[in-house]
C-alpha positions in Angstrom: -9.5 -76.6 54.6 -8.8 -74.6 51.5 -7.8 -71.1 52.2 -7.9 -68.1 50.0 -5.7 -66.3 52.2 -3.1 -65.4 49.7 -5.1 -62.5 48.6 -5.3 -61.3 52.2 -1.5 -61.4 52.5 -1.1 -59.4 49.4 -3.3 -56.6 50.6 -1.5 -56.2 53.8 1.9 -56.2 52.2 1.0 -53.7 49.6 -0.4 -51.4 52.3 3.2 -51.0 53.5 5.0 -50.4 50.1 6.5 -47.0 49.1 4.1 -44.1 48.6 2.1 -43.7 45.4 -0.3 -41.0 44.3 -3.3 -43.3 43.6 -4.4 -46.9 43.9 -2.5 -49.2 41.5 -3.5 -52.6 40.4 -1.3 -55.6 41.2 -2.0 -59.2 40.1 -0.8 -62.4 41.7 2.1 -64.3 40.2 0.4 -67.7 40.2 3.7 -69.5 39.7 5.1 -68.1 43.0 2.1 -67.9 45.2 1.1 -70.7 47.6 -1.3 -71.2 50.5 -0.3 -74.0 52.9 -2.6 -75.4 55.5 -1.8 -77.9 58.3 -3.7 -79.7 61.1 -3.0 -82.4 63.7 -4.0 -85.9 62.6 -5.1 -87.8 65.8 -2.1 -86.2 67.6 0.3 -88.5 65.7 1.4 -86.2 62.9 0.9 -82.8 61.3 -0.7 -83.2 57.9 -0.2 -80.6 55.2 -2.1 -79.4 52.1 -1.6 -76.6 49.6 -3.3 -74.4 47.1 -1.3 -73.0 44.2 -1.9 -71.4 40.8 -4.8 -69.2 42.1 -5.9 -65.8 40.9 -6.2 -62.5 42.6 -5.6 -58.8 42.5 -4.8 -55.9 44.8 -5.8 -52.3 44.5 -3.2 -50.5 46.6 -3.3 -46.9 47.8 0.0 -46.2 49.3 -0.9 -42.8 50.7 -3.9 -44.2 52.5 -3.4 -48.0 52.8 -6.7 -48.5 54.6 -8.3 -47.6 51.3 -6.6 -50.5 49.6 -8.4 -53.8 48.7 -7.6 -57.4 47.8 -9.6 -60.2 46.2 -8.5 -63.8 45.6 -10.3 -67.0 44.4 -9.5 -70.6 43.7 -11.4 -73.8 42.8 -11.8 -76.1 45.9 -10.7 -79.0 43.7 -7.4 -77.3 43.0 -6.3 -78.4 46.6 -3.1 -80.5 46.7 -2.9 -83.1 49.5 0.0 -85.3 48.4 -2.2 -88.4 48.4 -5.1 -89.1 46.1 -7.1 -90.9 48.7 -7.0 -87.9 51.0 -7.9 -85.6 48.2 -10.9 -87.8 47.3 -12.0 -87.9 51.0 -11.8 -84.1 51.3 -13.9 -83.7 48.2 -16.5 -86.2 49.5 -19.7 -85.4 51.4 -17.7 -85.9 54.7 -16.1 -82.5 54.0 -16.7 -80.3 50.9 -18.9 -82.4 48.6 -17.0 -80.4 46.0 -17.8 -80.0 42.3 -15.8 -78.3 39.6 -17.7 -75.0 40.1 -17.1 -74.7 43.9 -14.7 -71.9 44.8 -12.9 -70.5 47.8 -12.7 -66.7 47.8 -11.4 -63.9 50.0 -12.4 -60.2 49.8 -10.8 -57.7 52.1 -13.0 -55.4 54.2 -10.3 -53.5 56.2 -6.5 -53.1 56.4 -4.8 -52.0 59.6 -1.1 -51.1 59.2 0.7 -52.2 62.3 4.4 -51.4 61.5 6.8 -50.4 58.7 6.2 -53.7 56.9 3.3 -55.4 58.7 -0.5 -55.1 58.6 -3.6 -56.9 59.7 -6.0 -57.6 56.8 -9.6 -58.4 57.7 -11.8 -59.9 55.1 -14.6 -62.2 54.2 -13.5 -65.8 53.5 -16.1 -67.8 51.6 -15.7 -71.6 51.6 -18.1 -74.5 51.4 -21.0 -72.1 51.1 -20.2 -70.2 54.4 -18.7 -66.7 54.7 -16.8 -65.7 57.8 -14.6 -62.8 58.7 -10.9 -63.7 59.1 -7.8 -61.7 59.9 -4.5 -62.2 58.3 -1.3 -61.2 60.0 0.7 -60.0 57.0 4.3 -59.0 56.3 5.8 -57.3 53.2 8.9 -59.2 52.3 10.1 -56.9 49.5 8.8 -54.4 47.0 10.7 -53.0 44.0 11.5 -53.7 40.4 11.8 -57.4 39.5 15.3 -58.0 38.3 14.2 -60.2 35.4 10.7 -58.9 34.6 11.8 -55.2 34.8 8.5 -54.1 36.4 7.3 -53.3 39.9 6.9 -56.5 42.0 6.0 -57.2 45.6 6.2 -60.3 47.9 4.3 -61.0 51.1 3.8 -63.6 53.8 0.8 -64.0 56.0 -0.6 -66.3 58.6 -4.0 -67.1 60.2 -5.8 -69.8 62.0 -9.2 -71.2 61.1 -11.7 -73.6 62.6 -12.9 -76.2 60.1 -16.2 -76.4 61.9 -16.9 -72.7 61.1 -17.1 -73.7 57.4 -19.0 -77.0 57.9 -16.0 -79.2 57.2 -15.4 -80.2 60.8 -15.8 -84.0 60.4 -13.9 -86.1 62.9 -13.1 -83.2 65.3 -11.6 -83.1 67.8 -9.6 -86.2 66.9 -8.5 -84.6 63.7 -8.0 -81.0 64.9 -10.7 -78.5 64.2 -8.0 -75.8 64.2 -6.1 -75.3 60.9 -3.0 -73.2 60.6 -2.7 -71.3 57.3 0.6 -70.0 55.9 0.6 -67.8 52.8 3.4 -66.7 50.6 2.7 -64.7 47.5 4.2 -62.5 44.8 2.3 -59.9 42.8 3.2 -57.8 39.8 2.0 -54.4 38.8 -0.7 -54.8 36.2 -0.2 -53.3 32.8 
């Protein structure tokens, strides 16, 4: 259920920013980047979780966005659920069987620009020892000089849908939905 999709959203967004002569490195602003995930609990409610404070970078080629790339990673145990009992269950053998070393990661493999500020970012998502290709539907929210930091900054949103069972965390499906909706909102700053 943890998604490293933030990185994916960044790559798509950067692929649509103003033209540059060569790829430039951007790093995630961990304080303003989140990945939210949600699923149906027995049809009674929608349950939410989140990842925040993760790391990632984007190499963006504005003249040829398809040559850009993005990578993101986060510890599985950095998941926020809002209830300690749920967190402990997710980390148990029913789901992740997670340890401190277990990571979720995303590495882009292709970027398809679909509009002035949109792109589809395809990449390899690795979670729970399984790697699958996923596609992020990404949008550039804004790019320009940050008014307080006085350096180039960019913000993106992205969405995707995953199946828990694809990553061997499908316990209790279909009662607890196998399908997980992922929403990503991130900010990235030009690296120095």
